[in-house]
N, C-alpha and C positions, 0 to 999 in steps of 0.2 A: 533427294528431290528438293529444289528450292521453291520458295513461295513468292508470288508476285501479288501485291495489293491490288484491289479493284481500281484504285487511282494510282497513276504513275507518279512516283517520286523520282525526279531526274537525278542522276548522279552528281555529287558535289565535286566540282573541279578542284584539283590540287593546284594551288597557286603559290608562287614565291612572293612573300610579303617582306619588304625591306623593314629593318628596325626603324622605329619612329624617327629618330634623329637623322638617319640616312635619307628616309623618304622626305622629310621636311627640307633637307638640304637640296635634294633633287628638285623639289617643287620650287624652292627659292631660285635656283639656277634657271629653271624654265621660265619663271615669271620675269626675272631680270632680262632674259633674252627675248621672249616673245611679247611681253607686255600685254597679257591677257586680261580680261575684266577681273576685278577683285572678287566678284561673286563666284567665278569659275575657279579661281585660285583657292578660295576657302573650301569649296565643295570637293575639289580634287585632293586637297590636303587632308580633309576629314575622311573621305571614303578610301583613299589610297593607303591610309594608315591601317586599314582593316583587311584589305585584299589587294591583289595585283591590279594595277590600273595604268593604262597607257596615257602619256601626255602628248602624243602625236597630234598634229593639226587635223582638223576635220577633213574627211575626204568623201566625195560624193559616192554613195553605195552603188554597186553593180552586182546584185545577187538576188536569188529567189527570196521573196519576202514571205515568211511563214508565221512569224510570231509578233503580235502587236501587244503593247502595254497600254492600258487605258486607265490611268489614275484620274482624279478630278472630282467634280461636285455633281449635283443632282442633274445638271444638263447632260453630263456624260453618263450618269447612271441610268438615264431614261426613266426617272421615277414615274410610276403610275401607268406606263405605256405597255400594252393596252389592257389594264385591268388585272384582276386576280390570277387568271390563268397564265400570265406572263411573268409573274413575280418569282425571283430566285430566292428560295427559302434560306439559303446560307447567308443572305445579306440582311435578313430580318427587316423590320419596317422602321421608319423614322419615329413612329408613334410608340415604339417599345421603350421600356425603361431599363437600361439606358437606350438612347436612340440607336436604331440600326441604320444600314446604308441604303436599303431600298433600291437594289439593282433589278432591272427588268429585261426580258428577252427582246423587246423592241428597241432597246437602246441603240443609238447609232453606231457605237463601236462593234456591237454584235452584228448589226446589219452590214457594216463595213467588212467584217470577217467573211461574211457569206455573199458579198457583192458579186454579181454575175460577171463582171468585167475581168476578174482575176485570171480566170483560165485562158481567156483570149490573150491577155497581156503577158503571162509568164508560164502558161502551161498548166497541166493538172497538178494537184498536190494538196497537202494538208495545210490548214491555217488555224492558228490558235489565237484567241483573244484573252490575254491575261487581264481579266476584268476586275479591277480593284477600286473603281470610283465609288465614292460615298456621298450620298445626299447630305447636304448641310456642311460639307467640308470647306474650311477656309484654307488659304495657301499654306500657313504654318502646319495645319493638321495634315494636309496632303504630304508635306515633307516628312513629318514625324511618323505617320501611321501607314502611308501607302507606298513608301519607297525603301522598304527594307529588303536587303539581299537575303536570299534563301530559297528553299524549295517551295514551289507553287502548288498548293493543294486546293482542290475545289471546295472542300468543306469549310475553309477558313473565311471568316467574314472580311478580315483585312488580309489581302493577298500579298505574298512575297513576290519579289521580282521574277524569280524563275531562273533555273540553271539548266545546263546541258541543252537538250533539244527544246526546252520550254523557255529559254532565255530570249528576250525580245530584241528585235532589230529597230523598231521605231516605237515612239510613244505618241499617243493622240489624246487630247484632253480639252476641257474647258475649265477655267478656274478664275476666281477673282470676284464673282458676283456676290458671294456671301460676305467677302471682305468689304464690299461696297454697301452692304446693308440693304440690298434690294428687297429682301423679304419683308423688312420693316416698313418700307414704303408701300408695298401692296397691302399690308395689314392696316396701316394708319391712314393711307391716302385713298384706297379703293374701297375696302369693306367697312372700315371704322367701327368694328365691334366695340372698341373702347375709346374713350375720349380723354384719357389722362394726358395725351399728347395731341397737338394739332398736326395736321398733315405738314404744315410749314415747318414745324419744330423738328420733324423727321427728315423732310426732303431737303431743306436748305443746307444743313450740315453735310449731307452726302454730296450735294453739288459743289460746295465749297472745298471739300476734301479732295474730290477728283480733279477740280480745276486748278487748285493752288499747290497740290502736292504731287505733281506729275512725275518728278524725278524720284521721289520716294516710292511711288507706285511701280515705276519701271524697275527700280532696284529689287523690289519684292518679286516681280515676275522673273527677273534675271536670276535671283537666288533659287527660285523653284526650278527653273530650267537647268541651272547648273547642277543641282542635285540630281535631276533626272538624267542628265548627260553622264554624270559620274557613275551612278549605279548602272545605267545602261551599258556603258563601256565595261564596267567591272563584270557584268553578267556574261559578256563575250558572246551574245547572240548574233551580233553584227560581225561580218567578216569583210574588212578588218574592224576591230572594235571601235576605232575612231570614226567609222561611217554611221554610227548610231544617229538617228534623227528624231526630231520633235515636231509635231504638228499641232499648234494651239488654235482653237476655235474662238470666234467672237460671239457675243450675245445678240439676240434678235430683238429689235424694237418691236414692242407689242402692238402698237396702235397705228390705225389709219388716222392721219393728222388732219385730213381735209373734209371728211364727211360731216355735215352740220347736224345731222339728226341726233348724234350722240350728245351734242351740246346740252340738250334738255334732260339728259338722263344721268342718274347717279346710282352706283352699285353699293352705296353705303347703307348699312342696315339700321343706323340710328337716324331717325328723321330730324332730330334737333341738332345734328351736326353732320351735314352732308357735303360731300365733295362732288361737284358735277364734272362730267367728262367733257369739258369744253375743248375746243381745238387748241387753245393756248396751253392748257394743262397737258393734253396729250403730246403736244410738241415738246413740252418741257421734259416729260418722262422719256420720250424717245431720244432727245438730246443727250440726256444723262447716260443712256445705254451706249450711244455712239461715242460719247466722250471716253468712256471706259475702253471701248473697242479701239479707239484711236491711240490710247496709251499702250495697249497690248500690241497693236500693229507696229507702232514706232519702236517699241522695245524689241520686237521680233526682227525688224529690219536691222537693228544694231547687233543682233545675235545671229544673223543669217550665216556668218562665216563659221559659226559653231554648230550649224545643222538645224536651226530653228526656222519654221515656216508658219506664217499666220494664214488662217483659213476663214473666209467669210462669204464665199461666193453663194452660199445657200440663202443669205439674207434676202436677196432680191426675189427668190422664189416664193417668199411669204407674201408678196404683194397680192392682194385680193383675199388673203386668208388671215388677216390680223383682226384683232378686236376693233369694232366700229367700222369694218368694211361693209359695204352694202351687199344685200343678198337679192336685191331686185327692186321692188316698188317701195316708195316712202312709207306706205302703210305697213308693209312687212317689216321694213327696217325699224320703225317705231316699236313694234312688238318684239323683234328679235333683240334689240339693244336694251329693253327695259329691265327692271330689277328682277323680275321673276323668270327671265330667260337668260340674260347675261351672255349672249352669243354662244349658246350651248351646242350649236349645230356642227355638222361634219365639215362645213365650209371653213369654219374657223379652226386653225391648226394649233391653238393653245387650249389647254384644259380650263373649263369654266367652273364656277362655284356650283353650277347645276349639272355638271357632267356626272352621270350616274355611274356607280362603281360596278361596271361590268366590262365586257371585252369589246364594246362598241366605241365609236368616236362621236356619238351623238344620235339624236332621234332622226328618223327619216324625214319627218315634217319639222323644219326648224322653227315654225311659229305655232306648233301645237300648244294646246293649253297646258300650262304648268300646274303641277299639283300644289305648288306653293304660290300664293298670290297675296302680296302685301295688302291689297285693297279689298279682297273678297273673303272667302270662307276661312282660309288657312294663312295665318300671319307667322312667318318663321321667326321674326324678331320677338314676338310675344311668346312663342313656344320656347325659344332659348331662355328668355327671362324666367318664364315659369319653371324651367328645368334647373336653372342655376341660381335664381333669386326667387324662391317660391313665396317670400314674404311680400304681399302686395303693397304694404306700407313702404318698404324699401324700394320697390319698383317705382312707386309714385315720386320718390325723391331723385331718381336718375335725371341728370341734366348736364349742362356744360360744366357746372361746378361740382357735380357728384357723378363721376364716371362709374360705369357698371363694375369696374375692378375694385372700387371701394367696398363693394358688398360681396364680391367673389373674385379672387385673383385670377381665376381661369380666364377672364376676359383679357388679361394682359400677359398670360402665359400660353404660347401656342400649343405646347404639349398637353396642358390640362384642358385647353379649349377643344383640341382635336379629340381627346378622350371623351369630353362631354358630348360632342356631336355624334360619336359612335353609339353612345347610350341613349340618344334622343328618341323619344316616342311622341309622335304627333298623329293623333287619330282623326280620321275623317268621320263624316256622319254615319258611316256604316261600321265604324269601329276598327278600320284597318289602319296600320301604322304606315302613313305615307312617306315617312322619313327612311323607311327600310330600303337599303341598297343605295343610298345617296352619300353617306358620310363614313363608310367603312374604311379601315386600313389606311392606305396612303391617299385617299381621295382629297383630303384637305391639303396635304403636302405637295401634291402635283399641280396645284393651281398655278396658272401662268407658265406652265412647262409645255414643251411640244408634244403633240400626239404622235402615234406611230407613223402616220403618213408623212409627217414633217421630218421625223427621224430618218426615214428612208432617203429623203432629199439631202439631209445633212451627210449621211453616209456616202452618197454619191459625190458630194463636194470634196470630202476628204479623200476619197479614192482618186479623184481627178488631180488633186494637189499632190498626192503621193506619186502618181503616174508622172507628173510633170517634173518632179524634183529628184528622181532617181534615174539611173541608167538601166537599160534593159538588154544590153548586149550579150549577157551571159547565156540567154536561151537561144542564141544564134550560132553557138559553137559546134553544134552537131545535132542531128535529128534524134528526138526521143520518141519511142513508140511504146504506148502503154496498152496492155490487154488485161482487162478485168475478168476474173472468173464469174463475177456477178452473184451477189447474195440473192437467193430465191427461196420462196416460202416452202418449196418441196425438196430443197437440197439441204441436207443435214451436216454440212461441213462449214464451220465458222469458228472464229476465235476472237477474244476481246482485244480491242485495239491496243490497250496499254500493256497487256502481257506480251503481245508481239513486238511492240516497240521496245520494251525492256530487253527482249532477246536480241534485237538488232543492235541496240546501243551497247549492251554490256556483255553479250556472248559472241555473236557472230562476227560483226565487223572488226572488233579488236584482234581477230586472227590475222588481219592484214599487216599488223605491226611485225616487221621483220620477216614476213613471208617470202620464200623464194620460189614458191610454186603456186598453182591454182588452189585457193582455199576451198573450192568446190561446194559440197553439200554439207549442211549441218542439220542434224535431227535432234529435236528438243521436246521435252515434256512427253516422252513416248508412252508413258503408262497412264496418261490423263486424257480427258476429252479434247484438250487443246494441243495434242501432238501435231508437230508441224516440221516440215522441211524448208530450209532457207538455202537458196542457191545463189552463189556469185561466181559466174563462169566467164573466163577470158584469159588473155595471155599477159601474165605479169611482166614479161620481158618487153612487151610492146610499149611504144611511146604512148603516154597518156593513161597508164594504168592507174586504177583508182587508189586514193588514200583511204584511210579509215573514215575520214570525214566525208569523202565522196560516197563511200559505201552506205553510210548512215543516211546521207541526203537522198540517194537514189532509192534505197529500200523504203524510206519514209514517203517519197513521192509515190511509190507503188502502193504502199499501205494506205495512204490517205487520198490518193487519186481515185479510189474505188469505194463504192458502197456508202455514199454520202448523203443519202436521203434521210434527214433527221426525223421526219414525221413517220416514215415507214420503218425506220431502224433506230429507235430512240436509245438502244443500248450500245450503238456504234460497233456492231459485229463487223468482222472483215472476213472475206472469203478468199483472199489471195489473188494472185495473177502474175503477170510478167511485165517487166520494163526493160527495153533495150536502149542503152545509152552508148552510142558509138559501136565499138566492138565488144562491149560487155553486156551480159545478160543477167538480170536480177529477177529472181522468181521466188514466190511463196506458195507452198502447197500444203493444204490441210490433210491430215491422214485418217482421222476417225469420224465416224458418223455420230451425229448428235440428234436431239429431239427435233422434229419438224412439226409445224413451222418454227423458225428461230423465235425465241421468246421476246415479247415486247417488254416484259418485266421479269426479273428472276423469280422462280417458282419454288415452292416448298410444300412439304406435307409432314404431318407428325401424328404419332399416336402412342399411347401408353399400353403396355402389354404385361400380363402375368403379375399384376399388382398384388402385393401382400403386405399386411400391416407391419410385419417384422422386418422384411428385407427390402421393401419399397417396390418400385416399378422399373420394368425395362422400357426405356424410351427409344423409339425408332423414328428416325428423321430421314426424309428423302429430299433431294434438291435437283434443280436444273437451272443453268444460267448463272450460277454463282458458286463459290468455292471451286472454281474450274480447274485449278492446277496445283493447289497447295495441300491436297489431302485434308481439307477441312481445318487448317491450322487456326484461322480466325474464329471459327465456331468453337473449336476446342478451347481457345484462350478465353472466350466469353463464359463458357461453362466453368472453367477454372477460376475465373474472377468471381462467379456466383458462389462457388464453394468457399472462396476466401471470405466473402461477405457473410455467409451462413455460419462459418466457424467463429468469425469475429463477433457475431451477434450472440453466440453462446446458446442457441436454441436447438441445436442438434441432439444433445444428450448422448445416448449410446448409438445413435444412428450415423451412417456413413456420410450422408449428404450426396454430393455429385462425384461419381467415380469415373474418371477418364483414363485410368491406367492402361486399358487395352485399346485405346483409340487407334493406334497404329495397325492393329489387327482387324478392328471392327469397322474401320472406314474403307469402303470399296467403291471404285468407279465401275458402274455397270449400267448400260443403256437398256431400260425396260419400262414399258408402259409410259413413255414420255418423261421418265426420270433418268438421271444419269449418274447419281451416286446415292449411297445410303450409309448410315452410321447408326450403331446402337450403343447405349450406355446405361448404366444403372443410376437411378436417383432414389435415395432413401432419406427423406426429410423428417420422418416422424410427423407429429401433428402440430408442431409449433413453428416450423420454419417455412411455412407457405406451401401451396400446392404445386406440384410439378406441372400439371396440366396448364396452369397459369403462367409459370415461370418460363417454360420452354419457348413459347412464341416470342416473348420479350427478348430472350437471349438470341434467338434466330434473327430477329429484326436488327438488333444491335450489331450482330456479326456481319450482316449483309451491308448495312450502311448506317453508321452511328448517327443518331439525331434525326432520322427520317423514317418514321414508322410506316409510311405509305410506299416505301421503295420495294419491299419484298412482298410478293403475293403469297400468303399461306393459305392453302386450299383445305377444305373439309374441316374447318374448325367448328366447334360446337359452342356457341355463346362466347366466342373469342378464345376458347381453350382447345388444347389438343384432345381428340376423342380418346376414350378409354375402351379397349376391346378385351 
């Protein structure tokens, strides 16, 4: 019996790679003939030396779109949207040391994957977003860390491109804002926590760089796109590979340029060095954003023949939702734009300094009293000074010639400053910490980034761009009928998506190679809860009989066209069904009953029995919804790793430690009382190697999902330990 990991690792394609000298000669001949851009030549030469790569001209794709690659920066990662419940733990946070990538569920590539228009456009089916964008990334960092070929695994912070059925057909991204130093402009021109540099000293060089080095900027973008094209083709997700596409987004101007109310307001927290949000200043900042967009658009037009499209139709949708847009009366505007509110309401589609770190997009009342008020009871600037520069004599010296960073470098280091805000305690007259919930995790780093509502709009724009720039004739070749068995709470037949996909790709569809008759029914995993029959029925002699690739595509369309309610089905269980494509029928039927209702989280139970000081304890473990088909191989491996550690520590003495020698006989699949398997083993640690009742839950959680202690629900624990009976 073979074992399938909880996460699918797609098969590595075997490719014919030319010797380096032969490949270089082939690239040289192609370059001399076609005269492609130098950046594309360099990328093809580098990537093609490692793996098979086509040099064919770009061709407009005409196939079902199922896998999207989304590298890029924080605008692609969706940093902070919307709050803690939408944060992907595998990406860590920007505030970590070293900084993490801060990817969020509301990010526009995730919304693009789930966009409602796909089914109408191309029919039902599965879509995957290979989500590798990293907040803070510059173009060189994207090329170095986000565009590596290999197996795509959900637990990796830096994702590989993906292979097999996880290989992408298009890439979508934003990039370049960090190269342009936009974050420094916000720090030194908007908030001005530190005064070691003036706004002009930061802003003017960025303006000069963008306006005088347009050609260098375009080359930089072309190098990025060339690398993406090369690895995209090499991954072979697109059919043909040369139909791989890129959709690059522009950045959004933050400001309403015309409203005069903001002229009298500053969001600078240092009163002796303030930058007012005048109309001229706002126009200057918007112009900088549009200048960068112009460079991206111009470069994309020059690369259109290589499959690159510039996207910015969402920018106009931000009208009425930018900073300094009116919310109604002048009186309300004056309050909404002041320092203690900073456009924190839902109408504004960018995160404000006062956006609370929760799952909302702002208070219901946009002009409600703020807990922080520079002029009244609670002065945030003073609270920050007291926290970071507690010496009042040093505080008194702060001024234009003595910036706060002179006394604490956190004022000029965004990572240190962010950490200081997280630790900030500001008590009101009742002793409550009013700073609680404002400056946690990525709240600082998401400033001036789009909220979830705006990211939905961006997703729609990218969808429309993709729709416009691809052909969709493939879905008119024959009628496809899909019938789902429907996953129901009272029906106990279901299987993990990745297990079934592995059977499709690696077991059943390969039977079509060299087949001279109907490959019929395949029965797999018969002794496990995930026993399944896969049918591919039709006439192989008839015109249009399916290839192995057709078999995979159609069974995956069946697999992923059903049971897609992520909220009701977070573990992505599949109940099977039938898909008719022309004269061929593809069906999936589950054979064994399982616990009902289907689990929202994998379940476990444990207890220690027959404990004896000399021979240890019998450990009994039950499970449901994990270790579904591998006879507990992951769990066994974790126990064996524990034994290796115990032996290496030299604390066992004459005791056996963890004994898994009878695992094959002691692990049994059996549906009983909501549990579907059980295993027993002996643990004899003595008194120096740690208690088994504490160790076993740790081992179980690691086996279920390494690095995520909340993934596995272990029932009936006593103070976090397995109970002893």
